Structure formats: structure tokens, C-alpha cells
VMD Tcl script that draws the C-alpha trace (Angstrom):
set ca {
  {0.01 -0.09 -0.04}
  {0.98 3.58 -0.78}
  {2.60 5.61 2.05}
  {1.87 8.94 0.64}
  {-0.71 10.12 -1.77}
  {-0.83 13.77 -3.36}
  {-4.29 15.13 -4.41}
  {-4.22 16.97 -7.47}
  {-7.37 18.77 -6.61}
  {-9.16 21.34 -4.23}
  {-12.35 21.79 -2.35}
  {-14.63 19.22 -1.13}
  {-13.16 16.54 -3.22}
  {-9.66 17.02 -1.93}
  {-10.98 16.86 1.60}
  {-12.86 13.88 0.86}
  {-10.00 12.12 -0.45}
  {-7.87 13.23 2.49}
  {-10.36 11.82 4.97}
  {-10.05 8.28 3.42}
  {-6.36 8.49 3.20}
  {-6.28 9.36 7.01}
  {-8.34 6.22 7.83}
  {-6.13 4.17 5.81}
  {-3.10 5.68 7.46}
  {-1.69 7.16 4.35}
  {0.04 10.45 4.51}
  {-1.43 13.27 2.19}
  {-0.15 16.01 0.10}
  {-2.16 18.89 -0.87}
  {-1.46 21.29 -3.81}
  {-2.82 24.91 -3.74}
  {-3.01 28.03 -5.74}
  {-2.60 31.72 -4.51}
  {-6.53 31.94 -3.98}
  {-6.52 28.70 -2.00}
  {-3.42 29.55 0.30}
  {-5.87 29.23 3.41}
  {-8.24 26.61 2.13}
  {-9.57 23.66 4.31}
  {-7.89 20.88 2.08}
  {-4.50 22.70 2.72}
  {-5.13 22.61 6.32}
  {-6.29 19.12 6.33}
  {-3.38 17.54 4.43}
  {-0.04 16.44 5.99}
  {1.89 18.49 3.60}
  {1.02 21.24 1.09}
  {2.69 22.67 -2.08}
  {2.14 26.00 -3.69}
  {1.70 25.46 -7.51}
  {0.67 28.78 -9.07}
  {-1.55 31.83 -9.37}
  {-5.29 31.69 -8.70}
  {-6.67 30.85 -12.21}
  {-6.78 27.10 -12.79}
  {-5.09 27.49 -15.95}
  {-2.15 28.97 -14.15}
  {-2.20 26.25 -11.25}
  {-4.37 23.31 -10.97}
  {-4.13 22.51 -14.84}
  {-0.46 22.75 -15.00}
  {0.88 19.10 -15.32}
  {4.51 19.94 -14.78}
  {3.85 21.68 -11.46}
  {1.71 18.72 -10.13}
  {4.49 16.37 -11.22}
  {7.19 18.31 -9.68}
  {5.29 18.48 -6.34}
  {5.04 14.72 -6.46}
  {8.83 14.52 -6.77}
  {9.58 17.22 -4.25}
  {7.35 15.61 -1.51}
  {8.26 11.82 -2.71}
  {4.27 11.02 -3.17}
  {3.99 7.53 -4.80}
  {0.60 8.12 -6.15}
  {-1.82 10.81 -7.25}
  {-5.66 10.99 -6.79}
  {-7.16 13.42 -9.28}
  {-10.54 13.77 -7.76}
  {-12.93 15.11 -10.43}
  {-12.54 18.04 -12.87}
  {-9.15 19.73 -13.78}
  {-6.78 17.01 -14.84}
  {-8.85 14.03 -13.66}
  {-9.71 12.98 -17.29}
  {-6.45 14.08 -18.99}
  {-4.42 11.39 -20.67}
  {-1.20 13.44 -20.83}
  {-1.35 13.87 -17.02}
  {-1.51 10.05 -16.50}
  {1.38 9.51 -18.84}
  {3.49 12.19 -17.38}
  {2.92 10.64 -14.00}
  {3.76 7.05 -15.31}
  {6.87 8.48 -16.88}
  {8.03 9.60 -13.35}
  {6.96 6.21 -11.80}
  {3.99 7.88 -10.02}
  {0.88 5.89 -9.85}
  {-2.25 7.62 -11.15}
  {-5.37 6.60 -9.05}
  {-7.76 5.95 -11.93}
  {-7.58 4.46 -15.40}
  {-4.85 4.11 -17.91}
  {-4.36 6.65 -20.68}
  {-5.94 4.47 -23.30}
  {-9.13 4.15 -21.45}
  {-9.31 8.09 -20.56}
  {-8.53 8.87 -24.45}
  {-11.17 6.34 -25.58}
  {-13.97 7.61 -23.24}
  {-12.94 11.25 -23.02}
  {-13.71 12.02 -26.53}
  {-17.55 11.93 -26.70}
  {-17.56 11.00 -30.42}
  {-15.08 8.04 -30.07}
  {-16.80 6.96 -26.97}
  {-20.02 6.68 -28.88}
  {-18.44 4.54 -31.62}
  {-16.71 2.25 -29.19}
  {-20.04 2.01 -27.15}
  {-21.96 1.00 -30.36}
  {-19.28 -1.55 -31.29}
  {-19.46 -3.06 -27.68}
  {-23.24 -3.61 -28.18}
  {-24.48 -0.61 -25.89}
  {-27.48 1.27 -26.97}
  {-26.62 4.75 -28.42}
  {-28.51 7.96 -29.09}
  {-29.20 8.75 -32.67}
  {-27.10 11.53 -34.29}
  {-24.10 12.62 -36.24}
  {-20.80 10.95 -35.19}
  {-18.24 13.25 -37.00}
  {-16.87 16.75 -36.07}
  {-19.07 19.58 -37.19}
  {-16.64 22.10 -38.68}
  {-19.11 25.34 -38.54}
  {-22.29 26.89 -37.89}
  {-23.32 26.35 -41.62}
  {-22.82 22.63 -41.31}
  {-24.23 22.48 -37.90}
  {-27.58 23.91 -39.43}
  {-27.50 21.38 -42.17}
  {-26.96 18.56 -39.92}
  {-29.43 19.61 -37.40}
  {-32.24 19.62 -40.09}
  {-31.17 15.93 -41.04}
  {-31.19 14.80 -37.69}
  {-34.51 16.44 -36.70}
  {-35.19 19.12 -34.04}
  {-34.52 19.28 -31.27}
  {-31.01 18.58 -31.36}
  {-28.20 18.69 -28.61}
  {-25.20 20.84 -29.54}
  {-22.29 19.26 -27.59}
  {-18.55 19.78 -27.24}
  {-16.55 16.70 -27.87}
  {-14.28 17.54 -24.88}
  {-17.16 18.85 -22.72}
  {-18.33 18.08 -19.36}
  {-19.91 19.44 -16.31}
  {-22.62 21.13 -18.29}
  {-20.13 23.21 -20.23}
  {-20.15 23.40 -24.09}
  {-23.78 22.11 -24.38}
  {-26.85 23.64 -25.74}
  {-30.40 22.48 -26.84}
  {-31.42 23.96 -30.15}
  {-35.04 23.61 -31.30}
  {-34.68 25.72 -34.60}
  {-32.02 27.09 -36.91}
  {-31.52 30.52 -35.04}
  {-30.88 28.61 -31.74}
  {-28.46 26.40 -33.67}
  {-26.54 29.61 -34.68}
  {-26.33 31.13 -31.24}
  {-25.81 27.90 -29.33}
  {-23.14 26.47 -31.50}
  {-20.96 29.58 -31.30}
  {-21.47 29.95 -27.39}
  {-20.82 26.06 -26.79}
  {-17.78 26.14 -28.94}
  {-16.43 29.31 -27.16}
  {-17.14 27.82 -23.73}
  {-15.47 24.56 -24.76}
  {-12.30 26.35 -26.00}
  {-11.93 28.24 -22.89}
  {-12.53 25.50 -20.42}
  {-10.92 22.45 -22.24}
  {-8.91 23.94 -24.97}
  {-10.80 21.94 -27.54}
  {-13.64 23.28 -29.44}
  {-14.70 20.33 -31.51}
  {-18.46 19.95 -31.72}
  {-20.91 17.23 -32.56}
  {-24.83 16.85 -32.78}
  {-27.17 14.29 -31.54}
  {-30.88 13.89 -31.29}
  {-32.30 15.43 -28.12}
  {-34.63 12.96 -26.32}
  {-37.79 14.66 -24.96}
  {-38.66 13.96 -21.34}
  {-35.42 12.02 -20.61}
  {-34.22 10.97 -17.30}
  {-30.45 11.00 -16.63}
  {-29.55 7.80 -15.08}
  {-26.14 6.65 -14.52}
  {-24.34 3.45 -13.47}
  {-21.35 3.34 -11.25}
  {-18.68 0.73 -12.38}
  {-15.56 -0.38 -10.78}
  {-12.88 -2.73 -12.10}
  {-9.47 -4.01 -11.00}
  {-6.34 -5.29 -12.81}
  {-7.32 -8.78 -12.24}
  {-10.22 -8.93 -14.70}
  {-13.08 -8.28 -12.24}
  {-15.59 -5.45 -13.26}
  {-18.66 -4.88 -11.44}
  {-21.56 -2.35 -11.57}
  {-22.66 -0.90 -8.22}
  {-26.24 0.11 -9.59}
  {-27.53 3.31 -10.60}
  {-27.93 6.88 -9.61}
  {-30.86 9.21 -10.55}
  {-29.54 12.50 -11.59}
  {-32.33 13.85 -13.81}
  {-32.91 17.20 -11.64}
  {-30.46 19.37 -13.58}
  {-30.05 23.27 -14.40}
  {-27.90 24.13 -17.44}
  {-26.95 20.46 -17.78}
  {-25.53 20.47 -14.18}
  {-26.95 18.18 -11.62}
  {-28.62 19.68 -8.65}
  {-30.19 16.83 -6.75}
  {-29.23 12.99 -7.09}
  {-30.35 9.96 -5.37}
  {-29.83 6.06 -5.27}
  {-31.48 4.02 -6.24}
  {-33.85 5.63 -9.03}
  {-37.40 5.66 -8.23}
  {-38.10 4.81 -11.83}
  {-36.03 1.75 -12.63}
  {-37.14 -1.77 -12.25}
  {-34.90 -4.68 -11.37}
  {-34.94 -5.80 -15.11}
  {-33.80 -2.52 -16.48}
  {-31.35 -1.91 -13.64}
  {-29.66 -5.42 -14.64}
  {-29.61 -4.51 -18.21}
  {-28.04 -1.16 -17.81}
  {-25.59 -2.43 -15.36}
  {-24.38 -5.23 -17.63}
  {-24.12 -2.89 -20.54}
  {-22.10 -0.55 -18.40}
  {-19.66 -3.33 -17.37}
  {-19.54 -4.56 -20.93}
  {-18.20 -1.14 -22.17}
  {-15.78 -1.07 -19.26}
  {-14.25 -4.21 -20.17}
  {-14.31 -3.27 -23.93}
  {-11.83 -0.40 -23.04}
  {-9.88 -2.43 -20.39}
  {-11.18 -0.07 -17.63}
  {-9.58 -0.05 -14.35}
  {-10.63 1.99 -11.38}
  {-14.07 3.63 -10.65}
  {-15.99 5.18 -13.45}
  {-19.49 5.96 -14.55}
  {-21.51 5.17 -17.60}
  {-24.32 7.69 -18.03}
  {-27.39 6.96 -19.96}
  {-30.53 8.91 -20.79}
  {-33.84 6.80 -20.19}
  {-36.98 7.63 -21.93}
  {-40.65 7.20 -20.58}
  {-40.91 3.51 -21.58}
  {-37.36 2.57 -19.98}
  {-35.60 2.59 -23.17}
  {-31.92 3.54 -22.37}
  {-29.21 5.18 -24.47}
  {-25.35 5.56 -23.64}
  {-24.71 9.24 -23.06}
  {-20.86 9.22 -22.21}
  {-18.45 7.60 -19.72}
  {-16.87 9.63 -17.14}
  {-13.34 8.04 -16.49}
  {-13.09 9.43 -12.81}
  {-14.88 9.66 -9.47}
  {-18.42 11.50 -9.91}
  {-19.51 14.36 -7.79}
  {-22.29 12.52 -6.58}
  {-20.62 9.26 -5.52}
  {-21.72 9.55 -1.85}
  {-25.24 8.41 -2.71}
  {-23.87 5.14 -3.98}
  {-21.55 4.90 -0.97}
  {-24.34 5.38 1.57}
  {-26.66 2.61 -0.16}
  {-24.08 0.03 -0.69}
  {-21.87 0.69 2.16}
  {-18.73 0.87 0.15}
  {-15.81 3.67 0.19}
  {-15.29 4.19 -3.48}
  {-12.04 6.31 -2.71}
  {-10.62 3.49 -0.71}
  {-11.35 0.91 -3.49}
  {-9.72 3.21 -6.14}
  {-6.74 3.43 -3.93}
  {-6.54 -0.29 -3.31}
  {-6.97 -1.08 -6.99}
  {-4.28 1.45 -7.93}
  {-2.11 -0.46 -5.46}
  {-2.68 -3.81 -7.27}
  {-5.32 -5.29 -5.01}
  {-8.18 -7.22 -5.99}
  {-11.85 -5.95 -5.46}
  {-12.84 -7.62 -2.04}
  {-16.52 -8.36 -3.47}
  {-18.32 -10.01 -6.36}
  {-21.35 -8.74 -8.26}
  {-23.84 -10.87 -6.15}
  {-22.32 -8.98 -3.00}
  {-23.54 -5.55 -4.30}
  {-26.82 -4.72 -2.51}
  {-29.14 -1.58 -2.08}
  {-29.60 -0.72 1.63}
  {-32.11 2.03 1.88}
  {-32.26 5.30 -0.06}
  {-29.70 8.41 -0.40}
  {-30.18 11.76 -1.70}
  {-27.57 14.46 -2.32}
  {-28.35 18.17 -2.62}
  {-25.53 20.32 -4.02}
  {-25.24 23.25 -2.02}
  {-23.85 26.34 -4.13}
  {-22.94 29.93 -3.62}
  {-25.35 31.45 -5.93}
  {-28.46 33.41 -5.89}
  {-31.41 31.45 -6.91}
  {-33.65 34.60 -7.09}
  {-31.45 36.08 -9.70}
  {-31.27 33.18 -11.96}
  {-28.63 31.20 -9.84}
  {-25.98 33.90 -10.49}
  {-22.52 33.09 -8.61}
  {-22.22 34.76 -5.32}
  {-18.59 35.38 -4.07}
  {-17.23 36.43 -0.91}
  {-16.28 35.39 2.79}
  {-18.30 32.86 4.73}
  {-18.89 35.06 7.80}
  {-20.74 32.32 9.50}
  {-20.88 28.61 8.50}
  {-22.44 26.08 10.55}
  {-23.27 22.85 8.55}
  {-25.77 20.30 10.11}
  {-24.33 17.83 12.39}
  {-23.23 14.65 10.81}
  {-24.87 11.20 11.88}
  {-25.96 7.80 10.41}
  {-28.66 9.76 8.54}
  {-26.67 13.05 7.41}
  {-23.34 13.50 5.60}
  {-21.73 16.71 4.58}
  {-18.80 16.76 2.19}
  {-17.51 20.18 2.21}
  {-14.27 21.93 1.29}
  {-15.00 25.25 3.03}
  {-14.95 26.49 6.63}
  {-16.00 29.69 8.57}
  {-13.84 32.45 7.56}
  {-13.03 30.96 4.25}
  {-13.90 32.47 0.81}
  {-15.83 31.54 -2.36}
  {-13.51 32.61 -4.90}
  {-14.43 33.93 -8.44}
  {-11.85 31.62 -9.97}
  {-13.43 28.25 -9.18}
  {-16.93 26.28 -9.13}
  {-19.05 27.94 -6.24}
  {-19.85 24.66 -4.62}
  {-19.98 24.90 -0.87}
  {-20.85 21.26 -0.11}
  {-22.59 18.20 -0.92}
  {-25.40 17.49 1.66}
  {-26.25 13.70 1.76}
  {-28.92 12.02 3.64}
  {-29.80 8.51 4.22}
  {-33.08 6.77 5.11}
  {-34.79 3.36 5.06}
  {-36.71 4.50 2.22}
  {-37.24 7.56 -0.17}
  {-39.64 9.27 2.09}
  {-37.40 8.89 5.13}
  {-34.41 10.15 3.19}
  {-36.33 13.27 1.91}
  {-37.37 13.98 5.40}
  {-33.87 13.84 6.73}
  {-32.74 16.06 3.83}
  {-35.40 18.76 4.61}
  {-34.31 18.93 8.22}
  {-30.74 19.06 7.35}
  {-31.37 22.10 4.92}
  {-33.36 23.79 7.63}
  {-30.16 23.42 10.00}
  {-27.45 24.45 7.29}
  {-26.57 27.89 8.33}
  {-24.62 30.16 5.97}
  {-23.95 33.80 5.97}
  {-21.69 36.12 4.18}
  {-22.66 34.72 0.51}
  {-25.97 33.78 -0.98}
  {-26.85 30.21 -1.37}
  {-29.38 27.89 -3.06}
  {-30.83 26.39 -0.11}
  {-34.39 27.99 -0.49}
  {-34.43 26.39 -4.14}
  {-33.45 23.08 -2.73}
  {-36.17 23.07 -0.23}
  {-38.61 24.12 -2.90}
  {-37.71 21.23 -5.14}
  {-38.13 18.77 -2.38}
  {-41.67 20.10 -1.81}
  {-42.65 19.80 -5.46}
  {-45.32 17.05 -6.13}
  {-43.53 15.73 -9.15}
  {-40.30 15.12 -6.86}
  {-42.32 13.40 -4.13}
  {-43.92 11.20 -6.63}
  {-40.59 10.46 -8.21}
  {-41.77 11.76 -11.78}
  {-38.56 13.14 -12.78}
  {-36.94 14.31 -16.01}
  {-34.15 16.41 -17.17}
  {-36.91 18.99 -17.93}
  {-37.96 19.13 -14.29}
  {-36.72 22.45 -13.47}
  {-37.61 24.14 -16.69}
  {-41.15 22.90 -16.31}
  {-41.61 23.50 -12.61}
  {-39.83 26.88 -12.68}
  {-40.69 28.44 -16.11}
  {-40.25 31.89 -14.96}
  {-37.34 31.26 -12.73}
  {-37.35 30.60 -9.06}
  {-39.25 33.25 -6.79}
  {-40.95 33.19 -3.28}
  {-44.10 31.75 -4.85}
  {-42.32 28.56 -5.67}
  {-41.92 27.93 -2.00}
  {-44.69 25.77 -0.29}
  {-47.25 27.66 1.28}
  {-46.57 27.83 4.97}
  {-48.70 28.58 7.95}
  {-46.80 31.77 9.54}
  {-47.99 30.61 13.05}
  {-44.95 28.79 13.89}
  {-42.49 31.56 12.81}
  {-44.51 34.30 14.47}
  {-44.64 32.22 17.67}
  {-40.86 31.81 17.80}
  {-40.12 35.53 16.87}
  {-42.32 36.47 19.93}
  {-40.71 33.83 22.20}
  {-37.17 35.15 21.25}
  {-38.08 38.73 21.66}
  {-39.91 38.22 24.96}
  {-36.82 36.46 26.29}
  {-34.69 39.28 25.41}
  {-36.98 41.91 26.80}
  {-37.33 39.69 30.12}
  {-33.39 39.49 30.41}
  {-33.04 43.18 29.91}
  {-35.72 43.90 32.49}
  {-33.96 41.93 35.28}
  {-30.78 44.19 34.98}
  {-29.29 44.68 38.52}
  {-29.26 48.23 40.05}
  {-32.77 49.21 39.50}
  {-34.66 51.42 41.81}
  {-36.79 49.42 44.07}
  {-40.28 49.58 42.99}
  {-39.63 50.91 39.56}
  {-38.50 47.77 37.71}
  {-39.72 47.28 34.24}
  {-42.88 45.37 33.63}
  {-42.69 42.82 30.61}
  {-46.03 42.69 28.80}
  {-47.54 39.42 27.63}
  {-49.22 40.76 24.73}
  {-47.06 41.66 21.53}
  {-47.76 42.57 17.98}
  {-45.56 40.69 15.40}
  {-45.46 42.52 12.14}
  {-44.07 40.91 9.00}
  {-42.30 42.98 6.23}
  {-41.85 42.45 2.68}
  {-40.41 44.34 -0.35}
  {-43.32 46.89 -0.30}
  {-43.24 47.45 3.55}
  {-45.39 46.04 6.26}
  {-47.51 43.25 5.04}
  {-49.22 41.56 7.98}
  {-49.76 41.75 11.67}
  {-50.31 39.33 14.17}
  {-51.52 39.60 18.00}
  {-49.55 37.49 20.16}
  {-49.59 36.42 23.75}
  {-46.56 34.76 25.25}
  {-46.77 32.74 28.52}
  {-43.24 31.42 29.44}
  {-43.36 28.58 31.79}
  {-39.70 28.83 32.88}
  {-36.75 30.65 31.52}
  {-33.03 29.63 32.44}
  {-30.27 32.11 33.21}
  {-28.72 33.07 30.04}
  {-31.40 31.76 27.67}
  {-32.45 28.24 27.50}
  {-36.26 28.52 27.17}
  {-37.66 25.26 28.50}
  {-41.23 25.90 27.62}
  {-43.75 28.61 26.49}
  {-47.43 28.60 25.50}
  {-47.99 31.28 22.64}
  {-51.22 32.29 21.51}
  {-51.14 33.87 17.92}
  {-54.70 35.05 17.15}
  {-56.86 32.17 18.00}
  {-54.16 29.44 17.50}
  {-52.26 28.00 20.64}
  {-48.87 26.94 20.02}
  {-46.78 24.93 22.64}
  {-43.02 25.22 22.22}
  {-40.14 23.48 24.04}
  {-36.62 24.41 23.22}
  {-33.08 24.60 24.82}
  {-32.35 27.78 22.61}
  {-29.73 30.19 24.24}
  {-29.38 33.93 23.62}
  {-27.55 34.71 20.33}
  {-27.68 31.12 19.02}
  {-28.61 31.08 15.30}
  {-30.58 28.00 15.30}
  {-33.79 27.77 17.23}
  {-34.32 24.01 17.65}
  {-37.72 23.20 19.16}
  {-40.69 20.91 19.93}
  {-43.67 22.75 18.43}
  {-46.85 21.01 19.22}
  {-44.91 17.64 19.22}
  {-43.14 18.25 16.04}
  {-39.44 18.85 15.65}
  {-38.73 22.13 13.98}
  {-35.37 24.03 13.35}
  {-35.63 27.65 12.59}
  {-32.74 29.87 11.73}
  {-33.01 33.25 13.35}
  {-30.79 36.48 12.83}
  {-30.99 39.57 14.73}
  {-31.69 42.69 12.82}
  {-31.35 46.44 13.58}
  {-35.23 46.23 14.12}
  {-36.53 42.88 14.61}
  {-35.68 39.57 13.34}
  {-35.23 37.51 10.24}
  {-36.21 33.91 10.24}
  {-35.65 31.04 7.81}
  {-37.53 27.87 7.51}
  {-38.32 25.39 4.72}
  {-36.72 27.53 2.38}
  {-38.83 30.51 3.43}
  {-37.62 33.77 4.63}
  {-39.69 35.88 6.93}
  {-38.69 39.54 8.31}
  {-40.50 40.67 11.46}
  {-40.62 43.35 13.97}
  {-41.98 42.63 17.39}
  {-43.70 45.54 19.21}
  {-45.77 46.22 22.26}
  {-49.38 47.11 21.33}
  {-48.74 50.91 21.59}
  {-45.49 50.75 19.61}
  {-47.32 48.75 16.96}
  {-49.91 51.75 16.56}
  {-47.08 53.99 16.19}
  {-44.96 51.92 13.59}
  {-48.09 51.97 11.33}
  {-47.59 55.54 10.85}
  {-43.93 55.00 9.40}
  {-43.45 55.92 5.62}
  {-42.23 53.26 3.35}
  {-39.21 54.21 1.38}
  {-39.33 53.17 -2.19}
  {-36.21 51.59 -3.95}
  {-34.39 53.48 -6.74}
  {-35.60 52.87 -10.26}
  {-32.68 51.09 -11.97}
  {-34.64 49.93 -14.97}
  {-32.74 51.98 -17.44}
  {-29.38 50.59 -16.72}
  {-27.86 47.08 -17.88}
  {-26.31 45.91 -14.77}
  {-23.99 43.02 -14.41}
  {-25.85 40.40 -12.55}
  {-22.65 38.66 -11.34}
  {-19.14 39.29 -10.85}
  {-17.20 38.37 -13.90}
  {-15.51 39.34 -17.11}
  {-17.15 41.36 -19.81}
  {-16.23 39.21 -22.82}
  {-18.02 41.04 -25.32}
  {-20.30 44.03 -25.89}
  {-22.81 43.74 -28.82}
  {-24.05 47.37 -29.05}
  {-22.64 51.10 -29.38}
  {-23.85 54.44 -28.03}
  {-26.73 55.67 -29.85}
  {-27.87 52.29 -31.27}
  {-31.49 51.18 -31.20}
  {-32.06 47.70 -29.84}
  {-35.01 45.30 -29.92}
  {-36.35 43.38 -26.87}
  {-34.44 40.03 -26.87}
  {-31.42 41.40 -28.67}
  {-28.02 40.51 -27.29}
  {-26.26 43.24 -25.49}
  {-23.29 41.90 -23.72}
  {-21.63 38.43 -22.87}
  {-20.43 38.07 -19.28}
  {-18.08 35.09 -18.17}
  {-18.40 34.02 -14.56}
  {-17.38 30.59 -12.90}
  {-16.22 29.29 -16.40}
  {-19.63 29.84 -17.86}
  {-20.70 32.46 -20.61}
  {-23.97 34.17 -19.86}
  {-25.60 36.20 -22.64}
  {-27.34 39.64 -21.28}
  {-30.42 40.58 -23.46}
  {-32.68 43.62 -23.81}
  {-35.73 43.29 -21.86}
  {-37.61 45.73 -24.11}
  {-37.05 48.09 -26.98}
  {-34.88 51.01 -26.41}
  {-31.84 53.23 -27.47}
  {-28.32 53.02 -25.83}
  {-27.45 56.38 -24.17}
  {-24.24 55.69 -22.68}
  {-21.68 52.86 -22.44}
  {-19.79 52.57 -19.07}
  {-17.58 49.62 -19.49}
  {-15.70 48.05 -22.59}
  {-14.97 44.36 -23.45}
  {-12.24 43.05 -21.10}
  {-13.53 44.71 -17.98}
  {-13.84 43.03 -14.64}
  {-17.32 43.49 -13.45}
  {-18.67 43.48 -9.82}
  {-22.33 42.49 -9.06}
  {-24.77 45.28 -10.10}
  {-21.89 47.36 -11.78}
  {-23.40 49.33 -14.59}
  {-22.61 48.21 -18.01}
  {-24.81 50.62 -20.18}
  {-27.66 52.92 -19.80}
  {-30.75 53.48 -21.97}
  {-32.55 56.61 -22.81}
}
mol new
graphics top color blue
foreach p $ca { graphics top sphere $p radius 0.5 }
foreach p [lrange $ca 0 end-1] q [lrange $ca 1 end] { graphics top cylinder $p $q radius 0.2 }
display resetview
């Protein structure tokens, strides 16, 4: 077995590999860029080597720097994680030349499966069902239009070297081919250095289901069943689960056997994933093979009881797989939610900055948190904005979902925006509960993007009661201050008014009566009875002053509410919903109603950058007339190109920024008359 392994990656996957190495008694080496100097994976590893500047192209993608770090630290093997150099055959060859073991497949398998066109041809030859389409390289837009017409709309435009949703566009007509081909090609070139494109038929209402395979150097190839990855946004997975709520035993076996067949055909060694699209009749078609560990591998680990990273390391060290196909079982159900630093209310635009507070939910047999960040760390503009992968396990899908909802409620993140409200919303959708999923799930359930109306309707009674209890406790503590004049102590009222606020000011008022049974010194409310209007709420909690999580038994049901103190009032979060409230005495509430509401400034005449990023191009000039839907600018952020279009007809009055400018969130790009 190896004595020292270098992890050629960053973030949560680097931390994940380090954990297994520690359990196996293997020393670890982290590599880091300027931006990651204080990152969690650097702190966790036994050694760390600086490999370059913040952009991945000047650090994590430099093969010679990684190889040099291996020689410098005498690392015997390298685990590449996913992304970066994990599917780069030249990296594997460079390591082999220095007699450093690559914990993954050999170069020939990486090459064969890494090219989407070549892999489709190989899959077809190996007897694996494939999607109809054009197998050759599409040289330009004109040829793309011609081929798309022959294949039949809708079509999928795909970069041959693409991955992670980059270099992919659906086109339903000729104009979408024109724009989609150019954007996909540009993304592929900047992300992978390879702009080759191909076209295949787009299957309507497809499910994205993948099979985990693993193979050793002794002729043993197993499939570890499937993962359902249909809930995607811009071809990037959002929520995954194992097993799939759609597959039956017969289809699972057929897909697994074909996946293993393909792995054997390319003499595959290590862990890999064969991805399929599955139609409504359970017909399945090969999509691609990822010759690496997948982001969503934890759900497979949770239902099989296997450590895929450990198996990869043992296989790389020459060991045999310790199990046979008949030993692979499905125990319970697992779900993974990808927690990202992004703003779901602004079309999921990346959010960067410092994690001012970061409290993930406690891990136990039902909850697992794979993260690469910690409180005080930063979400950088240079890399993918993933904060963590939150995974839950239950004896069935319903229980796993319940654990996920509770874990999302307890996930406390401040300093950057995040997608937890959106994840909570997805879990509450009827289609999700029924397991009726497809890759169109998000487009169909959120046709106008995500907003508050997509959150499940909630009775505000519990949040109102908790706000009143917390405020009552603070006031009682203040009223008990020492040194008061005898006979002039402050009286704390039982009756309060809780007012909720929205974008347009005060929305609702709730009369509340709080009867605390007992309050411990320093907080720790043991029990309270709260009357909200005509409803009675019994609350038991060990909450203490200043704690951000209010964990309580509310009328016999376990509830976790996040609570932030504001200048005036409180902000509460539960089940994805946010509620801003003020708690007043009856007289103060009367006076608060007289306060005017300040309207926000009108910024509709400006084109503002919706995210921090690079202004790749500007498509208009001063004085130019534009029509609604016309492209105004392209902004690149987190390795994705985003097209900004005109919302209405107008004339450009002034341009504030030019191509190549670095933009901040809400920075003015141009102004309309």
C-alpha cells in the first residue's frame, strides 16, 4: 500500500480523499493556488505545495507543476478527484513516466472515453445502446444547421471534450443552432482547450440515470447499481439519489451489464461512471462515460456501504476487488443536494465572498456533509461555487427526503448567498415526491425562474410564535438588570404584535400572547405557550441567547428555525422561506403603522452586471437602437458564458464598460435613454 498520496485537486473532493487516506493511514499532500492558500484541504493535508496563481489554467491545470510537487514530496501516487486533470491522458502519462501511480484508469481508457464522439462509436461496437445523431466533427455553423435539419429538431449541440454542463446547448430551430453553436464552442475552447463539436438527437422528457462501475487489474468488473441525476439546471446536476425511483430490477440489470460490458471493452480499471438517458418507456441510450470519480458518488456509498475512494486506492496499489457482483446490495435510500454559493432569485448567479458564519448540520448515520470550506473562508471567482454536498440516508425515499429537509433547515450560511431555498422548494414539489422526474424538471416547474411563490405555502404561525418567544426572552433578560430602583423595575407585557415585512413594507400583523413557563439564566427557554390570534402553540426548546438555530418541539413536531437579529426585529428562515418581522408592544405597533415606506430607486434604465465576472463582449454602441431579446453583452463567470439580452425596445444612451472589463455585481455596463 502507498505511504503517501498527493491530491491533485481542491475543495470538497480534496477534503473527501484526505479523509479516506487518514482512515487508511496514508500521508497526504495538498496542492494549492494563490486563492487557496488558506483553504480547508491545505489545512487537512499532512503537507502542502504551492503550484501557481489563482486561475486554474495557471495552477491546477499545469501538469508539470503537479509532477514536480510529487517528486518534491516523494508522493507515490496521485488522486485526481474530478474536474481539472482527472480525465487528462497526458497527465496520466506524465506521472507514469516518473513512476508515480495515477489513481484512476490508464491513458488509453481516458482517451477512448474522454472523446464523446469516439466513445459513442466504441459503445456502439460493444453492443451498448446509443443515441441517434451525427458521429463526426461539425466544422462550422453552416454545417451544424444542415446536420441539425437532417437529424431532426430538437438537437443537442455538444463539445466533444465537454463536461459539467459546459459546451452544451439544446437547439429547437435554426436560430438557436446559430447562437448555441457559437457559445458552446467558445465555452469548450476556454474550459478544455478543444472546440470540436458534434450533434445528436435530443430525447424529450428524458431521465439522466448513470451506472457506477468499478474494475481491478485482475479481470473483475462490477456495476454498483444506479444513480438518478435527472434534476439538472443548465446540464449541471442539482439533486441526485440512489437508487432511481423509476428503474425496475430488469432495467437496472440490463443497464448495469451494458455499463460493465463497455468498461471491459476499453480494459477499464478503477471507478468510473457510464451515463445513460432513459425515456418514458425505460428505453436507455448511452450518453458518455466519465473516467473518474463522480461528484455524486456519496449516494452510492451510502446505499452500498462501500468507500469508493478506498477501493480506487486499493485497485491502484494492485489489489483485487474484495467483493463479487452478487455481493452488491441496495440498502435504503440516499439523496444528495448540491449546496452552491449562488442567488436562486437572480437566475442562480454566482455569489462570491467570505463565509462570515458557516455551521453545517451535524453529521450522523442519516446526514453526511462533504465540504471543502470553513467559517472565515472565501468563495472565489476563480472556481466552481460549490459549498458542499449535503447527503442524507433513510430506510426508504420518504425518510431520506425528510432527513434532507431537516438538514437543509439546519444548514446555516451567512456572508454569501446560497441555493438552499431552491433545494427546499424542489423537495416540496409534487413531482419530486412522486418520483416523476426528467431533465426538464426545473424548466417545467420553474418556467419563469425561481421566486418566493415557488416555496410551499406555509402557515406563518410557528415563525410568528418563535419570533415572539425570542423577543420576549430578550426583553425579560433586559428587564432583570441589576441596580434598578426598588419599586421601579420594568414590567414585561405578555401581549405583543408581530409585524411581517416584505419588499413593499409592512404586510401583516399578528397579535401574540406569550406565557413562558420557565426561562433559564442566559436563555435556554424550557417551555412557552404562545397564542397567535386564536391559535395556541406549545414550544419546548433549549435555545440560548445569540444562538442562530432555534431547535424546538412545536406542538409535538421537531422544528429547526434559523434566526438572525436585525437592527429592528428578526429575520427567520424555515423550509426555504424567509420572514422579516418586527416585534412591538401594542402601543409601539400603533406608532409603527404611521412610519412611511421608502421606495427603492428605479434602475430599469441601466444594464447591470448580474454577477461578478469578465465582460467578454459588448454587442452594441452608443446611440444604437435595440429590440427586446437582442443580445447586449456576454459576461463570463465561474467558467460559464452568460448572455445579457434587452428586456424591451430602447436606445443605448451611454456605455460605461468595454470588453475585457472586470465587473462587480450590479456594476453598470450601459444606460438606455
